[in-house]
C-alpha positions as CSV (number, residue, x, y, z in Angstrom):
1,M,120.3,132.0,126.3
2,M,120.8,132.4,122.6
3,G,121.7,135.8,121.3
4,N,120.3,137.7,118.4
5,P,121.2,136.3,115.0
6,P,124.2,138.0,113.4
7,V,123.5,140.9,111.0
8,W,124.9,139.0,108.0
9,T,122.3,136.2,108.6
10,L,119.5,138.8,108.6
11,I,120.8,140.3,105.4
12,C,121.0,136.9,103.7
13,C,117.4,136.1,104.7
14,L,116.2,139.5,103.5
15,F,118.0,139.1,100.2
16,L,116.4,135.6,99.7
17,L,112.9,137.0,100.4
18,L,113.4,139.8,98.0
19,T,114.7,137.4,95.4
20,L,111.7,135.1,95.8
21,A,109.3,138.0,95.6
22,Q,110.9,139.3,92.4
23,S,111.4,136.0,90.7
24,K,108.9,134.5,88.2
25,T,107.6,131.0,88.2
26,V,108.7,128.9,85.2
27,K,106.1,129.1,82.5
28,R,105.9,125.3,82.3
29,D,104.6,125.1,85.9
30,V,102.3,128.1,85.5
31,K,100.7,126.4,82.4
32,A,100.4,123.1,84.2
33,L,98.6,124.5,87.2
34,N,96.3,126.6,85.1
35,E,95.4,123.4,83.1
36,I,94.6,121.6,86.4
37,K,92.6,124.6,87.6
38,A,90.5,124.7,84.4
39,S,89.9,121.0,84.0
40,L,88.7,119.9,87.5
41,G,86.8,122.7,89.1
42,W,88.3,122.0,92.4
43,R,86.7,123.5,95.5
44,V,90.1,124.8,96.4
45,V,90.5,127.0,93.3
46,Y,88.6,129.9,94.8
47,Q,91.9,130.5,96.6
48,W,93.9,130.1,93.4
49,I,94.0,133.7,92.4
50,G,96.6,135.8,90.6
51,D,98.7,134.9,87.6
52,D,101.6,133.3,89.5
53,P,100.9,130.1,91.5
54,C,104.0,130.8,93.6
55,G,102.6,134.2,94.5
56,D,103.6,137.8,93.6
57,G,103.5,141.2,95.1
58,D,99.7,141.3,95.2
59,H,98.7,137.7,95.9
60,P,100.0,134.9,98.1
61,P,100.9,131.5,96.7
62,W,98.1,129.3,95.6
63,S,96.7,127.1,98.4
64,G,98.5,123.8,98.6
65,V,101.3,125.0,96.3
66,N,104.8,125.3,97.6
67,C,107.7,126.6,95.5
68,S,111.5,126.8,95.6
69,Q,114.1,129.0,94.0
70,L,115.9,127.5,91.0
71,G,118.4,129.9,89.5
72,D,116.5,133.0,88.4
73,Y,113.1,131.3,88.5
74,R,110.8,129.6,91.0
75,V,109.6,126.0,90.5
76,V,106.7,124.1,92.1
77,T,108.1,121.5,94.4
78,E,105.0,120.5,96.4
79,L,101.3,120.1,95.5
80,E,99.1,119.2,98.4
81,V,95.4,119.4,97.7
82,Y,93.6,116.7,99.8
83,G,90.3,116.2,101.5
84,V,88.4,118.7,99.3
85,S,86.3,116.3,97.2
86,I,88.1,116.8,93.9
87,V,86.0,115.1,91.3
88,G,87.2,113.9,87.9
89,P,90.0,112.0,86.2
90,F,93.6,112.1,87.5
91,P,94.9,115.4,86.1
92,V,97.7,114.4,83.7
93,A,99.0,118.0,83.7
94,V,100.4,117.3,87.1
95,T,103.1,115.2,85.4
96,N,104.4,118.4,83.8
97,L,105.5,119.7,87.2
98,L,108.9,118.1,86.8
99,D,110.4,119.5,90.0
100,L,107.8,118.0,92.3
101,T,109.1,116.3,95.4
102,R,105.7,115.8,97.1
103,L,102.3,115.1,95.5
104,D,99.5,114.6,97.9
105,L,95.9,114.3,96.5
106,H,94.6,111.9,99.0
107,N,91.0,111.7,100.2
108,N,89.3,113.1,97.1
109,K,87.2,111.5,94.3
110,L,89.7,111.1,91.6
111,T,88.8,108.5,89.0
112,G,90.3,106.7,86.1
113,P,93.9,105.4,85.8
114,I,97.1,106.8,87.2
115,P,98.8,108.0,84.0
116,P,102.0,106.3,83.0
117,Q,103.5,109.9,82.6
118,I,103.8,109.8,86.4
119,G,107.3,108.4,85.7
120,R,108.4,111.8,84.5
121,L,108.4,113.1,88.1
122,R,112.0,112.0,88.8
123,H,112.4,114.2,91.9
124,L,109.3,112.9,93.6
125,K,109.8,111.6,97.2
126,I,106.2,111.3,98.4
127,L,103.2,110.2,96.3
128,N,100.0,110.0,98.2
129,L,96.8,109.1,96.3
130,R,95.0,107.0,98.9
131,W,91.3,107.3,99.5
132,N,90.2,108.1,95.9
133,K,88.4,106.1,93.2
134,L,91.3,105.4,91.0
135,Q,91.0,102.4,88.7
136,D,93.0,100.2,86.3
137,V,96.5,98.9,86.9
138,I,99.4,100.4,88.9
139,P,101.7,101.8,86.1
140,S,105.1,100.2,86.0
141,E,106.5,103.7,85.3
142,I,106.3,104.4,89.1
143,G,109.4,102.3,89.2
144,E,111.3,105.1,87.5
145,L,110.8,107.4,90.5
146,K,114.2,106.6,92.0
147,K,113.9,109.1,94.9
148,L,110.5,107.9,96.1
149,T,110.4,107.1,99.8
150,H,106.6,107.0,100.4
151,L,104.0,105.4,98.1
152,Y,100.4,105.4,99.2
153,L,97.8,104.0,96.8
154,S,95.5,102.4,99.4
155,F,91.7,102.6,99.4
156,N,91.2,102.8,95.6
157,S,89.9,100.3,93.0
158,L,93.3,99.5,91.4
159,K,93.5,96.1,89.8
160,G,96.0,93.8,88.1
161,E,99.3,92.6,89.6
162,I,101.7,94.6,91.7
163,P,104.4,95.7,89.3
164,R,107.8,94.2,90.0
165,E,109.3,97.4,88.8
166,L,108.5,98.8,92.3
167,A,111.7,96.9,93.3
168,N,113.6,99.5,91.4
169,L,113.0,102.1,94.1
170,P,116.1,102.0,96.3
171,E,114.9,104.7,98.7
172,L,111.3,103.3,99.3
173,R,110.4,103.0,102.9
174,Y,106.6,102.9,103.0
175,L,104.5,100.9,100.5
176,Y,100.8,100.9,101.2
177,L,98.6,99.1,98.6
178,H,95.8,97.8,100.9
179,E,92.1,98.0,100.1
180,N,92.3,97.6,96.3
181,R,91.5,94.8,93.8
182,L,95.0,93.6,93.2
183,T,95.5,90.0,92.0
184,G,98.4,87.6,91.3
185,K,101.4,87.0,93.5
186,I,103.4,89.6,95.5
187,P,106.6,90.1,93.6
188,P,109.5,88.6,95.7
189,E,111.7,91.3,94.1
190,L,110.2,93.7,96.6
191,G,112.4,91.9,99.2
192,T,115.5,93.5,97.5
193,I,114.5,97.0,98.6
194,Q,117.0,97.6,101.3
195,N,115.2,100.4,103.1
196,L,111.6,99.1,103.0
197,R,110.1,99.2,106.5
198,Y,106.3,99.0,105.9
199,L,104.6,96.8,103.4
200,D,100.8,96.6,103.5
201,V,99.0,94.7,100.7
202,G,96.0,93.6,102.9
203,N,92.4,93.4,101.6
204,N,93.2,92.5,98.0
205,H,92.9,89.2,96.0
206,L,96.5,88.2,96.2
207,V,97.6,84.5,96.0
208,G,100.9,82.7,96.5
209,T,102.9,81.7,99.6
210,L,105.2,83.3,102.2
211,R,107.9,80.9,101.1
212,E,107.8,82.4,97.6
213,L,107.8,85.9,98.9
214,I,111.0,85.5,100.9
215,S,112.6,83.1,98.5
216,R,115.6,85.5,97.9
217,E,118.5,85.4,100.3
218,G,118.5,88.4,102.5
219,S,114.9,89.4,101.7
220,F,113.4,92.5,103.4
221,P,116.4,93.4,105.7
222,S,114.7,96.5,107.1
223,L,111.1,95.4,107.2
224,R,109.2,96.2,110.4
225,N,105.5,95.8,109.5
226,L,104.2,93.2,107.1
227,Y,100.4,93.2,106.4
228,L,99.2,90.4,104.2
229,N,95.7,90.0,105.8
230,N,92.5,89.4,103.9
231,N,93.9,87.8,100.8
232,Q,94.0,84.3,99.4
233,L,97.5,83.3,100.4
234,S,98.1,79.6,101.0
235,G,100.9,77.3,102.2
236,G,102.6,77.5,105.6
237,I,104.9,79.8,107.5
238,P,108.5,79.0,106.6
239,A,111.0,79.0,109.4
240,Q,113.2,81.3,107.3
241,L,110.8,84.1,108.1
242,A,112.7,84.4,111.3
243,N,115.5,85.9,109.2
244,L,113.5,89.1,109.1
245,T,115.0,90.2,112.3
246,N,113.5,93.7,112.3
247,L,110.0,92.5,112.1
248,E,107.6,93.9,114.7
249,I,104.1,93.3,113.2
250,L,103.1,90.2,111.1
251,Y,99.5,90.3,110.1
252,L,98.3,87.1,108.3
253,S,94.6,87.1,109.3
254,Y,91.9,85.9,106.9
255,N,93.9,83.9,104.4
256,K,94.1,80.2,103.4
257,M,97.3,79.4,105.2
258,S,97.9,76.0,106.9
259,G,100.5,73.9,108.7
260,S,102.2,74.4,112.1
261,I,103.7,77.6,113.5
262,P,107.5,77.3,113.5
263,S,109.1,78.0,116.9
264,E,111.9,79.9,115.1
265,L,109.5,82.9,114.8
266,A,109.8,83.4,118.6
267,R,113.4,84.4,118.0
268,I,112.5,87.5,116.1
269,P,113.8,89.9,118.8
270,K,111.2,92.8,118.5
271,L,108.1,90.8,117.4
272,T,105.2,92.7,119.0
273,Y,102.0,91.7,117.1
274,L,101.4,88.3,115.5
275,Y,98.0,87.7,113.9
276,L,97.3,84.2,112.7
277,D,93.5,84.2,113.0
278,H,91.1,82.8,110.4
279,N,93.4,80.4,108.5
280,F,93.8,76.7,108.7
281,F,96.8,76.4,111.0
282,T,97.1,73.2,113.1
283,G,99.2,71.8,116.0
284,G,100.5,73.7,119.0
285,I,102.4,76.9,119.6
286,S,105.7,77.0,121.4
287,D,105.9,78.3,124.9
288,A,108.6,80.7,123.6
289,F,105.9,82.9,122.1
290,Y,104.3,83.3,125.5
291,K,107.6,84.2,127.1
292,H,108.7,86.6,124.4
293,P,109.6,89.9,126.1
294,F,108.0,92.1,123.4
295,L,105.1,90.0,122.1
296,K,101.9,91.8,123.2
297,E,99.3,90.2,120.8
298,L,99.0,86.6,119.6
299,Y,95.7,86.1,117.9
300,I,94.7,82.5,116.9
301,E,90.9,82.5,116.5
302,G,89.4,80.6,113.6
303,N,92.1,77.9,113.1
304,Q,92.5,74.2,114.0
305,F,95.0,74.5,116.8
306,R,95.0,72.1,119.7
307,P,92.4,73.0,122.4
308,S,95.2,73.8,124.8
309,V,96.6,76.6,122.5
310,K,95.6,80.0,124.0
311,P,95.8,83.6,122.6
312,K,97.9,86.3,124.1
313,G,96.8,89.8,124.8
314,V,93.7,91.5,123.4
315,H,93.1,91.6,119.7
316,K,93.3,95.1,118.1
317,V,92.6,96.2,114.6
318,F,95.5,98.4,113.3
319,E,94.7,101.7,111.6
320,V,97.3,103.9,110.1
321,S,96.9,107.5,111.1
322,D,97.9,110.5,109.1
323,A,100.7,111.2,111.6
324,E,102.3,107.9,110.8
325,L,102.4,108.5,107.1
326,F,105.1,111.0,106.8
């Protein structure tokens, strides 16, 4: 059994709590949050009471606001206000919270563009704006957020091309852009992101080929999930795709792809779900796919395969839960 914590630990904790209680929040952050409060009329603001968003002796911190000690002051490091039907344009004042590490405004009704000033949030690790009504292009300035690990912009009305500047995010692990109105080709530069594990650009209007996407040597070394479904991709599946040795899910459904399925794909050691349905693929499928120790689902409906080609497993539609996001 563990004993009681040493006295010095309790003293340090008490000192920290007293310091936090007595410290003031930097005026820049107080001003920014009050501008946000005044401009949007959020349903959550009835809990935003008191003069200090980080709390004071009389009031707790504002709902969804988390702060940290920085020298003699406190700064806002997390803003999480989601699922409360926020209505109005994206609040530009958020970009004045320069110490934010997490910004989560998902599942609201935010409209208009994501402001280019978003690039000012150089400490940001998580940016979650999915399930809103955001419009216009994805600002290239997001590529300036060098510490970003999670980027969720799905289920909006964003248009234009995917900015190649996203390849400047060395720590990025999760990139979800599905269910928008994005056009053009997927930048092959994304393949240079060494830590990228999940890439979902499904349900857009993207064109191009897989060969172009993985044209760079050593592309996508950490990628596990690749969702390209419901676009207008063409061409075949290159055998070089087998070089993505960490791939577990490959979702190519509902495109305009053609050609035969290279047997080399069956060498991907942990390939678990392979969706080829509703394209123009032809020929046969190697027995190696049916003998693959991890492959649970091989879905082939809506193609021009030989009559002898059979599916494997039972088709499932993948949904990303909130628990998987962070």
